[in-house]
N, C-alpha and C positions, 0 to 999 in steps of 0.2 A: 538400415538404421539411419535416421535423418537428424536426430537430436539427442542430447544427453540431458534429460529433464532434471531440474533442480540444481544445476551447477552454475555455469556461466552463460550469460546471454551473449553468445558469440555473434549474433546478428548485429547487436549494438556495438560490441567491441570492434568488429571488423570495419565498421564505418570510420573508426579512428585511424586506420592504416591505409593511406591512399594507394600504396603499391598493390594491395590485394585486389584492387579493381582493375589492374592492368590486364591487357590481352596480349598474346604473342602468337606467332605462327598463324596468321590469317584469322584472327579473332578468337583464338582459344583462351579461355580464362585461366590465369595463372593459378596453379595449385602448388603453393609454396611449402615444401616439406624439407627444407634445408636449415632449420632453425638452430641446430647444434653448431653450424658454421657461423651464422649470424642471424639475428632476428630482424624483423622489419621494425620500422620506427613510427610511432603514432604522431598525429598532428601536434599533440601537446609538446613533444620533444622538438619537432621541426620548428614550431613557433618559438620555443625558448631559444633555440640557436639563432634564428632570424632576428629576434628581439635583441639579443646580446650584441650581435654585430651591427644592427641598425641603430641602436640607442645607447649602448654602454661600452663599446669597444675601447679598451685601454689596457696597458700593462698593470699588474697588480702590486700591492704591498707598499711601494715607496712613494707613489705619487700623492700629491696633496690636492690636486684638482678634483672636481666633482666626478668626472668620468672614471678616474683611477679609483676613487673611493667606492663608486658603484660597482665597478668590476671586481674589486677586492671583496666587497660584501657578497656578491653573487658567487664568486669562487669559494670563499670560505663557508658560505651558506650551503653549498653543495657538499662540503666536507661534513657539516653538521647532519645533513640528510642521510649521507652514507653511514655515518656512525650510528645513527638511530636505527637504520635499516638492518644492520647486523648486530645491534645491541652491544656496541663497543662501550666499555666503561668510560673512555675519554675520546673526544674528537681528535686529540693529538696523536692517537694511535692509528689514524687513517692517513696513509700515504698515497698520493696520486702518482700513477705511472702511466705509460702509454698502452699497456695491455698486461695480461696475466703473465706472459712470457717474461716481460721485463721485471715484474714483481718477483718471480721465482729466481731469475738471475740475480736480482738485487740481494735476496737472502743468501744465495750460495756464495756470492762474493763477500758479503759482510762476514760470513762465518769463516771464509778463507783468510781474511785479514784480521780477524778478531784476536784479542788476547784471551788468555785463560779466564774463566773456565769454558768459554764458548768456541775456542779455536779448533778447527778441523785440521789434523795433520796426519803423519804416517803412523801414528799410534791408534788412530780412530777408524770407525766404520760409518758408512752412510747407507741407509736402507731405503729402497724405493720398491715399486711393484712392476710386474710385467705388463700391466694394463695401462701404464701412464702414457699421456700425451708426450710427444718429444720435448715439449717445453718443460716437463718435469723429469726428463731423463738426461738430456744433453748438458744442462748446467751442472748437474751432479757428476757426470762423467768428466767434464772439464775440471771441476774442483778436485776430483780424485786424482786426475792426471797431474795436476799442479802441486798437490800437497802430499801425494803418496797414500792417501786414505784408501781403504778397501771399500768397494761398492758391492752391496749385496741387494737381493730383491726377493720378494714373494712371487711364487709362480701362480698359475691359474688352473682351476679345475676344468673338467670337460664341459661343464655347463656355464662357464664364464664367471665364476666367483673366484675370489682370492683364496688360495690354499694357505690357510693359517695353521696347518697341522704341526708345523715346525717353528712356531712363532718364537719359542724360547731359544732356539738355535740361531734364528735370523737376527733378532734383536737381543743383543748381549751387553755386558758391562762395557764393551768397547764402542758401542753405538753412540755416536754423537748427535745424529739427526735422523729422523724418520720422516720421509716426505711421500705423500700419497694423495690420490685423487678421491674426492668425495663421491662423485658420480662419473663413471667412465663415459668418454665421448664416443667410443666405438661400440662397447658392449652394453651400455645403459645400466650397468651394475651400480647399485648403491652400496657402498662399502660399510662394514661394521666399525664405525669410528671408535666406539667406546672400547672395544677389545684391543685395538691397536694402540690407542692412546694410553690405556691402562698399563700395557706392557712397556711402552716407551717411558712412562713416568717411573716405573719400577726401577729402571736402570739409569734414570736421570737424563734421558735423551730429549732433545728439542723436537717438537712436532710441527711439520709444515703441511697444510692442507690446501690442495688445489680445488677451489670451489667454483671453477669456471662454468661447469655444467650443473651446478646446484643453485647458486645465487639467483639465476633467472626463474627458477622453477619451484622453489620451496623455501620455507623459512630457514635462514642461516643465522644462527645465534653463536657468535664467537665465544661467548662465555660458556655456553652449554657444550660446545665442541671441546673445550679445554685444550685447544691447540695453542701454539706459541706464535704462529704466523698463519694467515689465511689470505689466499690470492684469488682474485676473480677479475673479470673484464666487463666493460660497459656495453660493448656492441652486441653481446648475446642476450642482454636484458633490456632491450628497447632503447638503449642509449646509443650515442655516436661511436664511431670507430676512433681510435687514438686515445682512449682513456681506460686505464685499468686501476685496480686498487690493491694495495698491500696493507692488511691490518697486522699489527704486531703488538705484543704486550709492552706496555710503557717502559718497564724496567729494562727490557732487552734493547729497545730502541735508544734508550739513554746510554747504554753501555757499548753498543756496537758502533763500529766506525762507518763513515759514509762511503759510498761507492763512487759516485760522480761528484766532481768538484767544479766550482764556478760561482756564478752569481746566485743570490737568494739563499744559499745554504751556509753562508758564513756569518760569523759574529764579528770578528776582526781579521784584517789581513795586513801583514807587513811583508817586506821582501825576505824576511827570515822565516816566518812561520804564520800559520793561520789558526784561528779557533772557530768552532762551528756553532751554528744556531741550534736551538733545541729541536727535537723531533716535533712535528713531521718535516719541518723545513730543511733539516739537515740532510734529508734524502730527496729533496726536490730541486736539484740544481738547474739554473737557467729559467727562462720564461716557461711556465708550466702550460699544460693544455687547458687554457681558461675556458674557452667556449665549450670544449668537450666535457669539462667538469660540470658546467652549467647544464648542458644537455643531459648528463647522467643524473644530476639532481632532479631534473624534470621527469626522467624515466623512473626514478625511485618514487617520486610523488604518484606517478601514474599506477605503478604496480601496487603500491601501498594502499591506494584508494580502492582498488579491486580486492585486495587481500591475498597474501601469499598462500594461505591455507586453502582458499577457494581455487586459486590457480593450480596448486598441487593436486587437489581432488579432481579437477577437470582433466588435467593431463594424465592422471592415473587411469581415469575412465577411458580416455581416448587411446592410451597405450594398451590397456586391456583389450579393447575392441580390435585394435590393429593387430596385436599378436594373434588373436583368434582368427581374424580374416586372413592374415598372411599364411597361417598354418593350413588353410584350405587349398593353397596353391600347390599342385604336384611339383616335386623336385625342388621346392624352395626350402632352404636350410637357414634358420635363424642362428646367427653367431652371437652367443650370449644367452642369458637366462630365457627360458622358453615360456615363462609366465610373467605377469606384471608385478609380482611380489618383489619388494626391494629393488625396483627397477625404475630408471629414469625414462624420459620421453624420446629416446633415440633407439632405433631398431636397425641393426646391420644384418644383412642376409646375403646369401649366395643363391643364384637361380640356376640350378643345374650346372652345366658347363659353359654357360653363356658368360662372357667376360663382363664384369661390372660396367666398364666404359661403354660397351654396347647397350647394356640395359639402360644406363643413364641417358644415352643419346636418343634411343627410341622413346623413352618416357618424355624427354624434352620436346620431341616433336608433337606430343599430345598436350604440352603445356604443363607438365608435371616436373617440378624442380626437386631433385634429390642430389645427394653427394655421392661420388664414387671415388675409390682409391683406398689407401691404407689409413686415411684420416689422421695423419701424423701420429699413428700408433702402430708402426710396422711390426714391433715385436709380437703384437696380438695376432697379426696375420701369419707370421712365422709359426707361432704356437699352434694355430689351427690348420696349418698347411694349405693356406689359400693365398693367392696373389694380392687380392683386394676384396672389398665388399661394396655393395650398394647400401646406402644408409638413408632411411627416412626418419626425420625428427620433427617433433610436434611442439606447439606452444599454446598460449592461452587463447589464440584465435583459431586454432585448428578445429576441424569439424569431422564428424563421422562421414559426411559426404566426401570429404577429401580422402579419407581412408578408402572409401569405396572406389573413388577415382583411381587411386594407386593400384588397388587389386585388379580393377578392370585393365589398367594400363599394363600391368605385369602379365596378364593373360594375353594381351596383344603382343607383348614381347615374345612370349613363348610361341605364339602362332607365327610370328614374323620369322623366327629362327627355326621353325619346323619342329 
């Protein structure tokens, strides 16, 4: 299979990404299948970063000179773009962080310090899932340890789905917050948001959604999700590293306390007390990631011009093809859903008893970049009795030819290890 007719013109798209033309190991063309870890960046984003530093570099908000005004307009313009991208009711609901991990830690700390009715304490429960990235496990563990709250979680079925058979016992009247991933970074599973949100709302719990593996690949509409907070990161969606997003409902952001203190987030300061700026600035202490936000705005422009629905359709077709091809390889076991239904563009697998690090190293020698390890989701590996997995993950520029190269590479791995 050489192309996916009627979806994306990957030949044209790939010309926007200079790294995809790289060669490694004596002239082998890079086959980049590590998009769940980070995506490549198009020229449009690289140009925006360079233009900011070359022509507009200044600190934001308080300067009255022309460079400060231009930098502020670019920074706040990026907030407008992100708000539109996720269909936020207000631009003031978009908080810039340095990554999704910081966004999730911000929520956990706000709730730990909050007054009623949002406060998490020893009378309350926190619910997560067994498929979470460590970024959506550790902050809640820390909050539970600090406050005495009870941490509970949904388990996994054998085919990599959430086991919601006991949802009424997991999410109860004591539940204060339910936090879960929209698309698993290791299993690829797309979770049933409506079912979880509906139960959380029945008991009055806040809902936090980790959309790090969703925002780059599909339409994420925060109003349709009906969550209270949504976190994602820029570097997985064609943007720079060092920039993340936390969206939160306006009334919550107004009521919850700040986490970091310093410049930019204050209204007045005396030696006795301080008052805080309105959201989002209340949660953006210090000099923000200005250039990174500008780059993220350019990435949003790029993805929006192509169309998130078209990107999702392309990736679904690529994933469907990859699942089928990988299942042709003897002794290969996909960890997660075995079909492309309700599945994202990351596929983790075990290849017989060959350690994933050996698989990754031999593939690298052929120019094929995959990710190996537990992917910051070690409880998943424990659940399925494996030390680690090899993960191939796709994006809007991925092609069937790259899937074929992966399959051929894995056959070479099998032969190499006998």
